[in-house]
C-alpha positions as CSV (number, residue, x, y, z in Angstrom):
1,M,76.9,147.8,96.1
2,G,73.6,146.8,94.7
3,R,75.0,146.2,91.2
4,Q,77.7,143.8,92.6
5,G,75.0,141.7,94.4
6,A,73.0,141.5,91.2
7,Y,75.9,140.3,89.2
8,T,77.1,137.6,91.5
9,P,74.3,135.0,90.9
10,C,75.0,135.2,87.1
11,V,78.6,134.3,87.7
12,E,77.7,131.4,90.0
13,R,75.2,130.1,87.5
14,E,77.8,130.2,84.7
15,T,80.3,128.4,86.9
16,G,77.8,125.7,87.6
17,L,77.2,125.3,83.9
18,R,80.9,125.1,83.2
19,E,81.2,122.4,85.9
20,R,78.4,120.3,84.5
21,F,80.0,120.7,81.0
22,A,83.4,119.6,82.2
23,T,81.9,116.6,83.9
24,E,79.9,115.6,80.8
25,R,82.9,116.2,78.5
26,R,85.1,113.8,80.6
27,R,82.3,111.2,80.7
28,S,81.7,111.4,77.0
29,A,85.4,111.1,76.3
30,F,85.7,108.1,78.6
31,F,82.9,106.2,76.9
32,A,84.5,107.0,73.5
33,A,87.8,105.7,74.8
34,L,86.2,102.4,75.8
35,A,84.6,102.0,72.4
36,G,87.9,103.0,70.7
37,M,89.8,100.5,72.7
38,G,87.4,97.7,71.7
39,A,87.6,98.7,68.1
40,G,91.4,99.1,68.2
41,I,91.9,95.7,69.7
42,I,89.7,94.0,67.1
43,A,91.1,95.9,64.1
44,I,94.8,95.6,65.0
45,D,94.4,92.0,66.1
46,T,92.6,91.0,63.0
47,W,94.4,92.9,60.3
48,V,97.8,93.8,61.6
49,A,99.3,91.3,64.1
50,P,97.8,89.3,67.0
51,Q,100.7,90.4,69.2
52,L,99.8,94.1,68.8
53,G,96.1,93.8,69.7
54,V,96.4,95.4,73.2
55,V,98.8,98.1,72.0
56,G,96.3,98.9,69.2
57,G,93.5,99.0,71.6
58,I,95.2,101.4,74.0
59,S,96.2,103.7,71.1
60,G,92.8,103.6,69.6
61,G,91.2,104.5,73.0
62,L,93.6,107.4,73.5
63,L,92.9,108.7,70.0
64,A,89.1,108.4,70.5
65,Y,89.4,110.2,73.9
66,A,91.4,113.0,72.5
67,L,89.1,113.5,69.5
68,V,85.9,113.6,71.6
69,F,87.5,115.8,74.3
70,G,88.9,118.2,71.7
71,Y,85.6,118.4,69.8
72,E,83.5,119.0,72.9
73,T,85.9,121.8,74.0
74,L,85.8,123.4,70.5
75,M,82.0,123.4,70.5
76,W,81.8,124.9,74.0
77,R,84.2,127.7,73.1
78,R,82.4,128.4,69.9
79,S,79.0,128.6,71.7
80,H,80.0,130.2,75.0
81,G,83.4,131.9,74.4
82,A,86.6,131.0,76.2
């Protein structure tokens, strides 16, 4: 019973670290999406067609979100395991 009590705080501490990581990962991906939307609107509106500016912004934001979220997840798994 003593060993089980000694192991529990380590599990709680790792869970807290995972929660902080998940929060930071979503926050980073959200800010990347905002920047990607701005860049997508400007690029598509300027070089492709003015009517597609908003669509380009949304797709650019989604792409940026997916890239950052995927990269952060990959780095977490590489450093801390699954």
